[in-house]
C-alpha positions in Angstrom: 21.8 -13.3 29.7 19.5 -10.8 27.8 20.9 -7.4 26.8 18.3 -4.7 26.4 19.0 -2.2 23.9 17.0 1.0 23.2 17.7 2.8 19.5 16.2 5.3 17.4 15.8 4.9 13.5 15.2 7.8 11.1 13.9 6.4 7.6 15.6 7.1 4.5 12.9 9.5 3.4 13.5 11.6 6.6 9.4 11.4 7.3 8.5 8.8 10.2 10.7 8.5 13.3 10.0 5.5 15.2 11.5 3.9 18.5 11.3 0.4 19.9 13.0 -2.0 22.1 15.0 -5.0 21.0 16.3 -8.0 23.0 19.4 -9.8 22.0 20.8 -13.2 23.7 23.9 -15.0 23.6 22.4 -18.4 24.1 21.8 -20.8 21.2 20.1 -24.0 20.4 20.6 -27.2 18.4 20.8 -26.0 14.8 17.4 -26.2 13.0 16.2 -27.3 9.7 13.8 -24.9 8.6 11.0 -24.4 6.0 10.3 -21.0 5.3 6.8 -19.9 4.0 6.5 -16.3 2.6 5.8 -14.1 -0.5 6.1 -10.4 -0.6 8.8 -7.8 0.3 8.0 -8.1 4.2 8.5 -11.8 4.1 11.8 -11.3 2.1 13.3 -9.2 4.6 13.0 -12.1 6.9 14.2 -14.7 4.7 17.2 -12.5 4.0 18.1 -12.4 7.6 17.7 -16.2 8.0 20.1 -16.7 5.1 22.8 -14.4 6.6 22.4 -16.2 9.7 22.6 -19.8 8.1 26.1 -18.6 6.7 27.4 -17.6 10.0 29.7 -19.9 12.2 27.9 -21.6 14.9 24.6 -20.6 13.2 21.1 -21.6 14.8 20.1 -22.7 11.2 21.4 -26.0 9.9 19.3 -25.8 6.6 16.9 -23.4 4.9 14.2 -24.1 2.2 11.4 -21.8 0.8 7.8 -22.4 0.1 6.1 -19.6 -1.9 3.3 -19.4 -4.7 4.2 -20.3 -8.4 5.3 -17.3 -10.7 2.7 -15.0 -11.7 1.8 -13.7 -15.0 2.2 -9.9 -15.2 2.5 -7.1 -17.8 0.0 -5.6 -20.3 -0.8 -8.9 -22.0 0.2 -11.0 -19.0 3.1 -12.5 -21.1 5.8 -12.1 -18.4 6.2 -14.7 -15.5 7.2 -12.9 -12.4 8.5 -14.6 -9.4 7.6 -13.6 -6.0 9.9 -11.3 -3.9 11.1 -14.4 -1.7 11.7 -16.6 -4.7 13.8 -14.0 -6.5 15.9 -13.9 -3.3 16.0 -17.7 -2.8 17.4 -18.0 -6.3 19.9 -15.5 -5.9 21.4 -17.3 -2.7 20.6 -20.9 -3.9 17.9 -21.6 -1.5 15.7 -24.9 -2.6 12.2 -23.7 -3.5 8.8 -25.6 -3.3 5.7 -23.9 -4.9 2.1 -24.1 -3.6 -0.4 -25.5 -6.2 -1.3 -22.9 -8.9 -4.4 -20.9 -8.2 -5.1 -23.1 -5.1 -7.6 -21.7 -2.6 -6.2 -23.7 0.5 -3.5 -26.1 1.2 -5.7 -28.8 2.5 -4.6 -31.3 -0.2 -0.8 -30.3 -0.4 2.1 -31.9 1.4 5.6 -30.4 1.5 8.4 -32.3 0.1 11.1 -33.6 2.7 14.7 -34.3 1.1 15.9 -37.7 1.7 12.7 -38.4 3.9 14.2 -36.5 6.6 11.6 -33.9 8.3 12.0 -30.3 9.0 12.5 -29.2 12.5 10.5 -26.0 12.2 8.2 -24.2 9.8 8.7 -20.4 9.6 5.6 -18.4 8.1 5.8 -14.5 7.4 3.2 -12.8 5.2 2.5 -15.9 3.3 -1.3 -15.5 2.7 -2.5 -19.2 3.1 -3.7 -20.9 6.4 -1.3 -23.7 7.4 -3.4 -26.8 7.8 -2.8 -29.2 10.9 -1.3 -32.0 8.6 1.5 -29.5 7.7 2.2 -28.1 11.1 2.4 -31.8 12.6 5.0 -32.6 10.1 7.4 -30.5 11.7 9.6 -31.8 14.7 8.7 -28.4 16.7 5.7 -27.3 14.8 5.7 -23.9 13.2 5.8 -20.2 14.2 4.7 -16.9 12.5 5.9 -13.4 12.5 2.9 -10.8 12.7 3.3 -7.2 12.6 1.1 -6.3 15.6 1.0 -6.5 19.4 -1.3 -9.8 19.4 -4.0 -10.1 20.2 -4.6 -6.9 18.9 -5.1 -6.8 14.9 -5.3 -10.3 14.1 -5.7 -10.5 10.3 -4.5 -9.9 6.9 -3.7 -6.1 7.0 -2.5 -5.3 10.6 -0.2 -2.3 9.6 -2.8 -0.7 7.6 -5.3 -0.9 10.4 -2.8 0.4 13.0 -2.4 3.7 10.9 -6.3 3.9 10.1 -6.9 3.7 13.9 -4.2 6.4 14.6 -2.5 4.1 17.1 0.3 5.6 19.3 2.1 2.0 19.7 2.6 -1.0 17.5 5.0 -4.0 17.2 6.0 -7.3 16.3 5.0 -10.6 17.6 6.5 -14.0 17.1 3.8 -16.8 17.9 3.2 -20.4 17.5 0.9 -21.3 14.6 -2.6 -22.2 15.7 -4.0 -25.2 13.6 -7.6 -23.7 13.8 -7.5 -19.9 13.6 -5.3 -17.2 12.3 -2.9 -15.2 14.6 -4.3 -17.2 17.7 -1.2 -19.1 18.8 0.7 -18.7 21.9 3.2 -15.9 22.1 6.7 -16.6 21.9 8.2 -13.1 21.9 7.2 -9.5 21.3 8.8 -6.0 20.5 7.0 -2.8 20.9 7.3 0.3 18.6 6.4 3.8 19.7 4.4 5.8 17.0 3.9 8.9 19.0 6.2 11.1 17.1 5.8 14.4 15.1 5.5 12.5 11.8 2.7 10.2 11.0 3.7 7.0 9.6 2.8 5.6 6.1 2.3 1.9 5.2 5.5 1.8 3.2 7.9 3.2 5.8 6.3 1.4 8.8 6.1 -1.9 7.0 9.8 -1.7 6.1 10.8 -0.7 9.6 8.5 -3.5 11.3 10.1 -6.0 8.9 13.7 -5.3 10.1 12.3 -5.2 13.8 10.6 -8.6 13.0 13.8 -10.1 11.3 16.0 -9.4 14.6 13.0 -10.8 16.7 12.8 -14.0 14.8 16.3 -14.5 14.9 16.6 -14.1 18.7 13.7 -16.5 19.1 15.4 -19.1 17.0 18.6 -18.6 19.0 16.7 -19.2 22.2 13.9 -21.5 20.8 13.6 -24.0 23.9 13.5 -21.1 26.2 10.9 -19.4 24.3 8.6 -22.4 24.0 8.8 -22.8 27.6 7.8 -19.4 28.6 5.2 -19.0 25.7 2.2 -17.1 26.8 -1.6 -17.7 25.7 -3.1 -14.7 24.1 -5.9 -12.9 26.1 -9.0 -13.5 23.5 -10.9 -10.8 25.3 -8.5 -8.2 24.0 -8.5 -9.5 20.4 -9.4 -7.0 17.7 -9.5 -7.5 13.8 -7.5 -6.3 10.9 -9.3 -7.7 7.9 -8.3 -7.5 4.3 -8.3 -4.0 2.8 -11.1 -3.7 0.2 -10.7 -1.9 -3.1 -13.8 0.1 -2.6 -12.3 1.9 0.6 -10.2 4.1 -1.6 -13.5 6.0 -3.0 -13.5 9.3 -1.2 -16.6 10.9 -0.1 -15.9 14.3 0.5 -19.4 15.0 2.1 -18.9 12.6 4.8 -14.9 12.6 5.3 -13.0 15.1 7.1 -9.6 16.1 5.8 -7.4 14.1 8.3 -9.5 11.0 7.7 -8.9 11.3 3.9 -5.0 11.9 4.6 -4.9 9.1 7.1 -6.5 6.6 4.6 -4.2 7.7 2.0 -1.2 6.7 4.4 -2.7 3.4 5.3 -3.9 2.0 2.0 -2.6 4.4 -0.8 0.2 2.3 -1.6 -2.2 -0.7 -2.4 -5.1 1.3 -3.5 -4.6 4.9 -4.7 -7.4 7.0 -3.4 -10.0 7.9 -6.3 -12.5 10.7 -7.3 -14.6 11.2 -10.2 -14.7 14.2 -12.5 -17.3 15.1 -15.2 -15.7 16.6 -18.1 -18.3 18.2 -20.8 -17.7 19.1 -24.4 -19.9 21.3 -26.3 -19.7 19.8 -30.1 -19.7 21.9 -33.3 -23.4 20.7 -33.4 -24.0 22.3 -29.9 -24.7 18.9 -28.7 -23.2 18.2 -25.2 -21.1 15.1 -24.7 -19.8 14.1 -21.1 -17.1 12.0 -19.9 -17.0 10.6 -16.1 -13.5 10.2 -15.3 -12.2 8.4 -12.4 -9.0 9.8 -11.1 -6.4 8.8 -8.5 -4.9 11.3 -6.2 -1.2 11.0 -5.4 0.8 12.5 -2.5 -2.2 13.7 -0.5 -1.1 16.0 2.4 -2.6 18.5 4.6 -1.3 21.9 3.6 -1.0 24.7 6.4 -2.4 27.4 4.1 -4.8 27.6 1.3 -6.4 30.0 -1.3 -9.7 28.5 0.1 -8.9 30.0 3.5 -8.0 33.6 1.8 -11.8 33.9 1.0 -13.2 34.1 4.3 -16.8 35.4 2.9 -17.3 32.3 0.6 -18.8 28.9 1.6 -17.4 26.2 -0.7 -19.3 22.8 -0.9 -17.2 19.6 -0.2 -15.4 18.2 -3.1 -14.6 21.8 -4.8 -11.2 22.0 -5.8 -8.6 24.9 -7.1 -5.2 25.2 -7.9 -2.8 26.8 -5.2 -0.4 28.6 -7.6 2.1 29.2 -4.7 2.9 25.4 -4.4 1.2 24.2 -7.9 -0.9 21.7 -5.9 -4.5 21.1 -6.1 -6.4 22.0 -2.8 -9.9 19.9 -2.4 -12.4 21.1 0.1 -13.5 18.3 2.7 -16.5 17.9 5.0 -14.6 19.5 8.0 -14.1 22.9 6.1 -10.4 21.9 5.7 -8.5 20.9 2.6 -6.2 18.4 1.4 -3.5 19.1 -1.0 -2.8 16.7 -4.1 0.4 17.1 -6.3 -0.6 14.5 -9.1 -3.6 13.0 -10.6 -4.0 9.9 -12.8 -6.7 8.8 -15.1 -7.1 5.0 -15.9 -4.8 3.7 -18.8 -2.9 7.1 -18.7 0.1 8.6 -17.2 0.0 10.6 -14.0 -0.1 14.4 -14.5 0.7 17.5 -12.3 -1.9 19.4 -10.6 -1.4 22.3 -12.9 -1.5 20.1 -16.1 -5.0 18.8 -14.8 -6.3 22.3 -14.4 -5.1 23.2 -18.0 -6.1 20.1 -19.8 -9.5 19.9 -18.3 -10.5 23.5 -18.8 -10.9 24.5 -15.2 -11.6 28.1 -14.6 -10.8 29.0 -10.9 -12.6 26.1 -9.2 -14.1 22.9 -10.2 -15.8 20.0 -8.3 -15.4 16.2 -7.9 -17.8 13.6 -7.4 -20.8 15.2 -8.9 -23.0 14.5 -12.0 -23.4 17.5 -14.1 -26.9 17.9 -16.0 -26.0 18.4 -19.8 -28.9 20.8 -20.1 -27.1 23.3 -17.6 -23.8 23.2 -19.5 -22.9 26.7 -21.1 -19.9 28.0 -22.8 -17.2 29.7 -20.3 -18.3 27.1 -17.5 -15.5 25.3 -15.5 -14.6 21.9 -16.8 -16.5 22.7 -20.3 -14.5 22.6 -23.4 -16.1 24.1 -26.8 -15.3 22.3 -30.2 -14.2 25.1 -32.3 -16.3 25.7 -35.5 -14.6 25.2 -38.9 -15.0 28.9 -39.6 -12.6 29.8 -36.9 -10.0 27.4 -38.0 -10.2 28.6 -41.7 -9.6 32.3 -40.6 -6.6 30.9 -38.4 -5.1 29.3 -41.4 -5.9 32.3 -43.8 -3.8 34.5 -41.1 -0.9 32.2 -41.1 -1.1 31.9 -45.1 -1.2 35.7 -45.4 -4.3 35.7 -47.7 -7.5 37.3 -48.0 -10.8 35.5 -47.7 -11.8 35.8 -51.3 -8.1 34.4 -52.5 -8.6 31.6 -49.9 -12.0 30.5 -51.1 -11.0 30.8 -54.8 -8.0 28.5 -54.3 -9.4 26.1 -51.6 -13.2 26.0 -52.0 -13.7 26.6 -55.9 
């Protein structure tokens, strides 16, 4: 008999608060020989749940193996071989591992290895990255199933969690489905759990992904324990309700202050900032000793984007600041940036390419900002003058000599006689 349990979870960061409904069952099926396909942290949470289940008495899992990509090269010079999150976990618990072909674009020409020529009962796919071709699905006694973090048929695709946040959804969930041999995320639905997002705190990708991974792990175990019943009552997806959640593109992280409202930028940051930090450009000008103007256009990543309740921009009711204008809020030491809707976003840290992240205050001081500056603009070198914001003047040699004489405590005539004779 199914037991219905309601619960609320508060994340460790005390930000988002989600509610969902979970189903547990006491019925079991014959223990299954499972081959798990997965790569990242989301998948490793599910793999760990299966490992724990396998070690229980009267487990629904007879054996458990892993398929994942080979170790990838990481580090500054790509000298370090780094295993996937799932492989690291598998090695810790002595789970046998099979690798997909290195740099393979598909698995059409790849076959799984069956120990002692005994076929696996079931394939379990979670955040794997490859389409599982028909010949692999057919090699399993009961086919293959997949855990997908959305309420299918909504948000089919590679980035359902990100698109859930981008669309401002009040509800999401997790689906366990049969793998379709022709299309991603189109299989029959075995089980679903709904998650309520209509709370006071808007979710970030990191927190929602962690929460849904735990929800999905429980739902997967429940499906395995009641596999025959779930297969018997599987539901075909309503294709008329299907929506897409395509892979996130890096260029989505480029902010256009002339078109984007403050809430849109903050929402985009919560959705993709973990993967691709949002970016702006800043033109920094230097007037050299020869009076020639040299410019550097720097791309900056913005961190910890939020929506301030108050801002120094709002204190000046008689001025209109163009989108992209920024200034330092001295009360909170955060950078406030004007957006297309006349509201601001707040930023605590900025990071230039190949450099460490710096605070908003250090950015203001280091880039010679005087009261306000502006992102995403090209500055005409002919208009650059001393004293402007974002302009540094290379000091002339005479100024340094004067400073040195003052420190040494000697007059100009004596200095010239000693050092310039």
